[in-house]
N, C-alpha and C positions, 0 to 999 in steps of 0.2 A: 625216833625209837618210840614204838607203842610200847604199853606195859608188856603184852605177849611176847615183842621180841626182845625187852632186856630180860626177862623169867627164861626165853627159847635158848638164851645167850650162857646163861648162868646153869642149864639144862645140860646145855653140850660140854662146858667144862667141866662139870662136875662129873658125866659119863665119863670122858678122856682120864681126870684125874684116878677115879674109882678101878679104871679098867690098868692102869699103869700100877697102881696099888697092887690089883688082886694078881697080876702078873708078875709082879715083883717078892712075894710073899709066897713061898710056895709049901713053908713049916705050916703057916697060917693054916690049912684045910685040916689036921690033926685037929686042932685047938679050938676050934670056930665053928658054932652051930649052923653060920650065917654065911659058909664057904657057900655047898652046892646052891643055895638060893640067889645068892649075890652074883654067882658064874651064871646061871640061868638067867635072873634078870638080865645081866651086860648081854648077855645072847640075842633074847630078843630085842634088846634093844637094838643091837647091831643089825639085826634082821631087818624091821622097821625102818631103818634108816636107809638101808639098800634097799628096800622095794620100796619107799616113799620118792628115795631122792638117787634113780639112777645115776652112775656116772660111769662117762667112757673109759674105756681100758685104759691105764697108763702102766707103761711097765716099769720095774722098779730100776730103772737106768734113766727113765726118762726118752727112750729113745725110740717113739712108735711111728 
């Protein structure tokens, strides 16, 4: 793996971990000044991933 690939792998994992954390902490929005900014950053990341790496549609049941 190249250094860029290693860093990219960490970035993907961190994004997933942070997404799970943000979605599991509903009360945090009241006490955290970073809540809105974190959700905006996550949304922008997801939008770019979808735009840069389009995937074929996969049904939730995997029966396409």
